[in-house]
C-alpha positions in Angstrom: -6.8 -0.3 -21.6 -4.8 2.9 -20.8 -1.3 2.5 -19.7 0.8 4.7 -17.5 2.5 6.1 -20.6 -0.9 7.1 -21.9 -1.3 9.3 -18.8 2.0 11.2 -19.1 1.5 14.8 -19.9 -2.2 14.9 -19.1 -3.6 17.7 -17.0 -4.8 16.9 -13.5 -8.4 17.2 -14.7 -7.8 14.8 -17.5 -6.1 12.4 -15.2 -9.0 12.6 -12.8 -11.3 11.4 -15.5 -9.2 8.3 -15.7 -10.3 7.0 -12.3 -11.0 3.3 -12.0 -14.7 3.8 -12.5 -13.9 4.9 -16.0 -11.9 1.7 -16.8 -13.5 -1.1 -18.6 -13.5 -4.6 -17.3 -10.4 -6.5 -18.6 -12.6 -9.1 -20.3 -13.8 -6.4 -22.7 -10.4 -5.5 -23.9 -10.3 -8.1 -26.6 -6.7 -9.3 -26.3 -5.2 -12.0 -24.1 -2.5 -14.5 -24.3 -2.2 -17.4 -21.8 -3.4 -15.4 -18.8 -6.7 -17.3 -19.0 -4.9 -20.0 -17.1 -4.4 -17.7 -14.1 -7.4 -15.5 -14.3 -9.3 -14.9 -11.2 -12.8 -16.6 -11.2 -15.9 -14.4 -11.5 -17.1 -12.8 -8.4 -20.1 -15.1 -7.8 -21.3 -13.0 -4.8 -17.9 -12.9 -3.1 -16.7 -10.0 -1.0 -14.1 -8.8 -3.5 -13.9 -6.1 -6.2 -12.0 -7.0 -9.4 -9.9 -4.1 -10.7 -8.3 -4.3 -14.1 -4.5 -4.3 -14.1 -2.7 -1.3 -15.6 0.1 -2.7 -17.7 0.2 -4.9 -20.8 3.7 -6.3 -20.6 4.1 -9.8 -19.3 7.7 -9.5 -18.2 10.4 -7.1 -17.2 13.1 -9.6 -17.9 13.8 -9.0 -21.6 15.9 -5.8 -21.2 18.0 -7.6 -18.6 18.7 -10.8 -20.4 22.1 -9.9 -21.8 23.3 -7.3 -19.3 21.6 -7.5 -15.9 23.5 -4.4 -14.7 21.8 -2.2 -17.3 19.4 0.4 -15.8 16.9 1.6 -18.4 15.0 4.9 -18.0 12.1 4.6 -15.5 10.1 6.5 -18.1 10.3 3.5 -20.3 10.0 0.9 -17.6 7.7 2.1 -14.9 7.6 0.5 -11.5 5.5 -2.6 -12.2 4.0 -4.4 -15.2 1.1 -6.8 -15.1 0.0 -9.3 -17.7 -2.6 -7.9 -20.2 -6.1 -8.3 -18.9 -5.1 -9.5 -15.4 -7.7 -8.9 -12.7 -6.5 -7.7 -9.3 -9.1 -8.5 -6.6 -9.4 -6.1 -3.6 -11.6 -6.4 -0.5 -15.1 -5.2 -1.1 -16.3 -5.3 2.5 -16.4 -1.9 4.2 -14.2 -1.4 7.2 -16.1 -1.1 10.4 -16.5 2.5 11.4 -17.0 4.0 14.8 -18.1 7.6 14.6 -17.4 8.5 18.2 -13.9 9.7 19.0 -14.4 9.1 22.7 -13.2 6.0 24.4 -14.8 4.8 27.6 -13.3 2.4 30.1 -16.2 -0.1 29.5 -16.2 0.4 25.8 -19.8 1.7 26.0 -21.3 5.2 26.3 -21.9 6.2 29.8 -25.4 7.6 29.0 -27.4 4.8 27.2 -29.5 6.2 24.4 -27.8 9.6 24.6 -25.1 11.0 22.4 -21.5 10.4 23.6 -20.0 13.2 25.8 -17.2 14.9 23.9 -14.0 16.2 25.6 -14.0 19.9 26.3 -11.5 20.5 23.6 -13.8 18.9 21.1 -16.7 21.1 22.2 -14.5 24.2 21.8 -13.2 23.1 18.4 -16.8 22.4 17.2 -17.9 25.9 18.3 -14.9 27.5 16.5 -15.7 25.4 13.4 -19.3 26.6 13.4 -17.9 30.1 12.9 -15.6 29.1 10.1 -17.8 27.2 7.7 -15.9 27.8 4.5 -12.5 26.7 6.0 -14.1 23.7 7.6 -15.7 22.6 4.3 -12.3 23.1 2.6 -10.5 21.1 5.4 -13.0 18.2 4.9 -12.5 18.3 1.2 -8.8 17.7 1.3 -6.8 14.7 2.4 -3.3 13.2 2.5 -1.9 9.8 1.6 1.5 9.2 3.0 4.2 6.8 2.1 6.1 5.8 5.3 9.7 4.7 4.7 11.7 7.7 3.5 8.8 10.1 4.3 8.0 9.7 8.0 10.6 7.3 9.2 13.9 5.6 8.2 13.5 2.0 9.4 12.9 2.4 13.1 14.2 6.0 13.2 11.9 9.0 13.2 12.1 11.7 10.6 11.4 14.6 13.0 9.2 16.6 10.6 6.9 13.6 10.2 5.7 13.9 13.8 4.9 17.6 13.5 3.0 17.0 10.2 0.8 14.4 11.8 0.2 16.6 14.9 -1.2 19.3 12.6 -3.4 16.8 10.7 -4.7 15.3 14.0 -6.0 18.6 15.1 -3.2 20.9 16.3 -4.3 23.7 14.0 -6.4 26.8 14.3 -9.7 25.0 13.8 -8.8 22.0 16.0 -10.0 19.9 13.1 -8.8 16.5 11.9 -7.6 16.5 8.3 -8.3 13.1 6.7 -5.1 11.1 6.1 -4.1 7.5 5.5 -0.8 5.6 5.2 0.0 3.7 2.0 3.2 1.8 2.0 4.9 -0.8 -0.2 6.4 -2.1 3.1 5.3 -5.5 4.1 6.1 -8.6 6.1 4.1 -8.4 9.3 0.4 -8.1 10.3 -1.1 -4.6 10.1 -1.8 -4.1 13.8 1.8 -4.7 15.1 3.0 -2.4 12.3 0.6 0.3 13.4 1.6 -0.1 17.0 5.3 0.2 16.0 4.6 3.3 13.9 2.5 4.9 16.7 5.4 4.5 19.1 8.0 5.9 16.7 5.9 8.8 15.5 4.4 9.7 18.8 1.0 10.0 17.0 -1.8 7.4 16.8 -1.8 5.3 13.7 -5.1 3.4 13.4 -5.3 0.1 11.5 -8.3 1.6 9.6 -5.9 4.2 8.2 -3.2 1.7 7.2 -2.5 -0.1 3.9 0.6 -2.3 3.4 1.5 -3.6 0.0 -0.1 -7.0 0.7 -3.2 -5.7 2.5 -5.4 -5.8 -0.6 -4.2 -9.3 -1.3 -6.4 -10.5 1.5 -9.2 -10.7 -1.2 -7.3 -13.6 -2.8 -8.1 -15.8 0.1 -11.6 -16.2 -1.4 -10.1 -17.8 -4.5 -7.3 -20.1 -3.4 -7.0 -22.7 -0.7 -3.4 -24.0 -0.7 -0.8 -21.3 -1.3 2.9 -20.8 -1.0 3.7 -17.6 0.8 7.3 -16.2 0.4 9.3 -13.5 2.1 9.6 -11.8 5.4 11.3 -12.8 8.6 10.7 -16.2 10.1 7.0 -17.2 9.9 5.5 -13.7 10.1 4.1 -13.9 6.6 2.4 -17.2 7.3 0.7 -15.4 10.2 -0.3 -12.5 7.9 -1.8 -15.0 5.3 -3.7 -16.9 8.0 -5.0 -13.6 9.4 -6.3 -12.8 5.9 -8.2 -16.0 5.7 -6.0 -18.3 3.6 -6.8 -21.8 4.8 -3.7 -23.8 3.9 -0.5 -21.7 4.0 2.8 -23.3 3.0 6.2 -21.5 3.4 9.6 -22.5 1.9 10.8 -23.9 5.2 8.0 -26.5 5.1 9.2 -27.7 1.8 12.9 -27.8 2.8 12.0 -29.7 5.9 10.2 -32.3 3.7 13.1 -32.5 1.1 16.4 -30.8 2.0 17.8 -31.6 -1.5 15.5 -29.1 -3.1 17.7 -26.4 -1.7 21.3 -27.8 -1.7 22.9 -24.7 -0.5 20.6 -24.1 2.4 21.9 -24.6 5.9 18.7 -25.8 7.7 19.0 -25.7 11.5 17.3 -28.1 14.0 15.3 -25.1 15.4 14.0 -24.2 11.9 13.0 -27.8 11.3 11.1 -27.9 14.6 9.0 -24.8 13.6 8.3 -26.1 10.0 5.2 -28.0 8.9 6.5 -30.6 6.4 4.2 -33.0 4.5 4.5 -35.0 1.3 4.4 -32.2 -1.3 4.6 -34.6 -4.1 0.9 -35.3 -3.3 -0.1 -31.7 -2.7 -1.2 -29.2 -5.4 -0.2 -25.7 -4.5 -2.7 -23.4 -6.2 -0.8 -20.1 -6.2 2.4 -18.4 -5.2 2.2 -15.2 -3.0 5.4 -13.2 -2.6 4.3 -11.1 0.4 7.6 -9.5 1.3 11.3 -9.3 0.4 13.0 -12.7 0.3 15.5 -13.4 3.1 17.0 -16.3 1.2 17.1 -15.7 -2.6 18.7 -19.0 -3.5 16.1 -21.2 -1.7 13.1 -19.1 -2.5 13.9 -18.8 -6.2 14.7 -22.5 -6.5 11.3 -23.5 -5.0 9.3 -20.9 -7.0 10.9 -21.9 -10.3 10.3 -25.6 -9.5 6.6 -24.8 -8.8 6.2 -22.6 -11.9 7.7 -25.4 -14.1 5.6 -28.2 -12.4 2.3 -29.7 -13.4 -0.3 -27.6 -11.7 1.8 -26.8 -8.7 2.8 -30.3 -7.7 6.5 -30.6 -6.7 8.5 -33.4 -8.2 6.7 -33.1 -11.6 7.7 -31.3 -14.8 4.9 -29.7 -16.9 4.6 -30.8 -20.5 3.3 -27.3 -21.3 5.0 -24.6 -19.2 2.2 -22.2 -20.0 -1.1 -24.0 -19.7 -0.1 -25.9 -16.6 1.6 -23.0 -14.8 0.1 -21.8 -11.5 -0.3 -18.1 -10.9 2.2 -16.0 -9.0 1.4 -12.7 -7.2 3.8 -10.1 -5.9 2.8 -7.6 -3.3 4.8 -4.7 -4.8 7.2 -3.9 -7.6 9.8 -1.4 -6.1 13.3 -2.0 -7.3 14.8 0.0 -4.4 13.7 1.0 -0.9 15.2 3.5 1.6 16.9 2.2 4.7 19.4 3.4 7.3 22.1 2.5 4.8 23.5 5.6 2.9 22.2 4.1 -0.4 18.7 2.6 -1.1 18.7 -1.2 -0.9 17.3 -3.7 -3.4 13.6 -4.6 -2.9 11.0 -7.1 -4.2 11.2 -5.7 -7.7 14.8 -6.9 -8.2 13.9 -10.3 -6.9 11.0 -10.5 -9.4 13.2 -9.4 -12.3 15.8 -12.1 -11.4 13.0 -14.7 -11.2 11.6 -13.7 -14.6 15.0 -13.9 -16.2 15.6 -17.3 -14.8 12.2 -18.5 -15.9 12.6 -17.3 -19.5 16.1 -18.7 -19.7 14.9 -22.1 -18.6 11.6 -22.3 -20.6 11.9 -19.7 -23.3 8.6 -18.2 -22.1 7.8 -14.9 -20.5 6.6 -15.3 -16.9 3.1 -13.9 -16.5 2.5 -12.5 -13.1 0.3 -10.1 -11.2 1.7 -7.2 -9.0 0.0 -5.3 -6.3 1.3 -2.3 -4.4 2.1 1.2 -5.7 1.8 2.2 -8.5 -0.9 -0.4 -9.4 -4.4 0.7 -10.0 -6.0 -1.8 -7.5 -4.0 -0.4 -4.6 -5.2 3.2 -5.3 -8.8 2.0 -5.7 -8.5 0.3 -2.4 -7.0 3.5 -0.9 -10.2 5.3 -2.0 -12.3 2.8 0.0 -10.1 3.3 3.1 -10.2 7.1 2.9 -14.0 7.1 2.7 -14.2 4.8 5.7 -11.8 7.0 7.6 -13.8 10.2 6.7 -16.9 8.5 8.1 -15.1 7.7 11.3 -13.7 11.2 12.0 -16.4 13.4 10.4 -19.4 11.2 10.0 -19.4 11.7 6.2 -18.7 8.8 4.0 -17.3 10.6 1.0 -14.0 11.0 -0.9 -12.3 14.4 -0.5 -11.9 16.2 -3.8 -8.3 17.3 -3.2 -6.0 14.4 -2.3 -2.2 14.8 -1.9 0.2 11.9 -2.2 3.4 12.5 -0.3 6.2 10.1 -1.3 9.9 9.8 -1.8 10.0 7.3 -4.7 9.2 8.8 -8.1 8.9 5.3 -9.7 6.0 4.2 -7.4 4.6 7.0 -5.3 4.7 9.7 -8.0 3.9 7.5 -11.0 0.9 6.0 -9.3 -0.4 9.2 -7.8 -0.1 11.1 -11.1 -1.8 8.3 -13.0 -4.7 8.3 -10.5 -5.3 12.0 -10.6 -3.9 12.9 -7.2 -1.7 15.9 -6.4 1.8 14.4 -5.9 4.5 15.7 -3.5 8.0 14.4 -3.7 10.2 14.8 -0.6 14.0 14.6 -0.4 14.3 12.5 2.7 14.3 9.1 1.0 15.0 7.6 -2.5 14.8 10.9 -4.4 17.9 13.0 -4.1 17.8 14.7 -7.5 17.4 18.3 -8.8 14.3 20.5 -8.9 12.0 17.6 -9.8 12.4 14.1 -11.1 13.1 14.2 -14.8 11.3 11.0 -15.7 8.4 11.1 -13.2 7.9 14.7 -12.0 5.7 15.4 -9.0 2.6 17.4 -10.0 2.5 19.6 -6.9 6.2 20.0 -6.3 9.3 18.9 -4.5 9.8 19.6 -0.8 12.7 19.3 1.6 10.5 17.2 4.0 7.0 16.0 4.6 6.2 19.0 6.9 6.8 21.5 4.2 4.7 19.5 1.8 1.7 19.4 4.3 1.9 23.1 5.1 2.1 24.1 1.5 -0.9 22.0 0.5 -2.9 23.2 3.5 -2.2 26.9 2.7 -3.3 26.3 -0.9 -6.6 24.8 0.2 -7.2 26.8 3.4 -5.5 30.1 2.8 -2.1 31.6 3.3 -3.2 32.9 6.7 -4.1 29.5 8.1 -2.3 28.8 11.4 -0.8 25.5 12.2 -1.4 25.4 15.9 -4.3 25.3 18.3 -4.2 28.5 20.3 -6.7 28.6 23.2 -6.3 32.3 23.7 -7.3 33.1 20.2 -10.0 30.5 19.4 -11.6 29.6 22.7 -15.1 31.2 22.5 -15.2 31.4 26.3 -12.3 34.0 26.3 -14.1 36.2 23.7 -16.9 37.4 26.0 -15.4 40.8 27.0 -15.2 41.3 30.8 -17.5 38.4 31.6 -14.8 36.7 33.7 -15.2 33.5 31.8 -12.1 31.2 31.8 -11.0 28.3 29.6 -11.9 24.8 30.7 -8.9 22.6 30.4 
């Protein structure tokens, strides 16, 4: 199987040839250690697609065992590494698409059996587009994939250029046409719809759930394979809510276990309020089938202790110790592998990747074995494959054409995830200076293929000029494009 290092230095065309459809099933690769113990079952008619993992290292811990403060080159240790031959399931089912862009109070068309009535602006835009066939075709054949934190927002604070970029893509341009775009973030920790609502409010632009992928969104496919799972990370019980929304039937969180046996986390101060909201049971009689790290841990000591106990147990039963730490080990999944993430603090903060590396080091120190694990999120292949599915669905919704645009642009701020993943997948990559990256002309280890830009608006405008022409205008101008005003002295006026 090709690794990310294999893709370094390839042309965009060569990288394009390495799309997931070209990658063989992991079972054909002919090499495997103990991963058979955590392999995903065969599809058997389920609604999931299995995508081969993209790395062959089982652990990131080794370089850190003697000096955990050592920071090796990202070129040698890319964002995430998965066990050789691991399968990452992603949802197969197509997202529901509604082609009409018109919303009615009743939710139904006002003229049964007749096409929906479009707003006047849409009629005018369609007339203009009829006269600009080449530009319309080019506009539908390009699309954008945006990281969020560090590109469009900083936490709850808007990056001003982000709003203007989305206005242009949502139709404030000379054609009045919507340019396909989705949001692909390694952020996590809450259900998709509340996050979309929050982003819509901050950005002042609509963010539809059908455009939105969090790091753990593709992990919803795992609900078809596991019943009882431990879900770790996030604030309070939000990640339990996420897992239940995804269809996991029996969701355990660390507080449930601490409420059952407070001695399992001796340094944890467990309040009466937390105990009331926990769901304790006798976990010495419960087999937890898998561990899902959905978001950043809010309590490293407690979460690491419980995870290590489960990884060393017999088939996920707390209070036991496995005779063979490999064959009896339950699988562990991480929603993303970023070491750092931008925030309102002047310097990026540690993210889920550092939690994972610490866990791997502890596990190897205690057992002598590398921890095999599976990682979703950028830059993993499964996440980009899933992004293709979402883009095609969104294309059908806004243009009635279920196809993948040929020219896709990834706009991100983190070279080790946004740029590495986009380059390896054959996308045009744009690196912005409003987040993690604050370097020189380009990142030395993971250079963006399309360039480095001061902000997201400059990246969007540059890409659109390349695809649509240098003379393309980034605003809707009624006086220039309204066909009703181009009839000489007919006296026609614009309809607002």
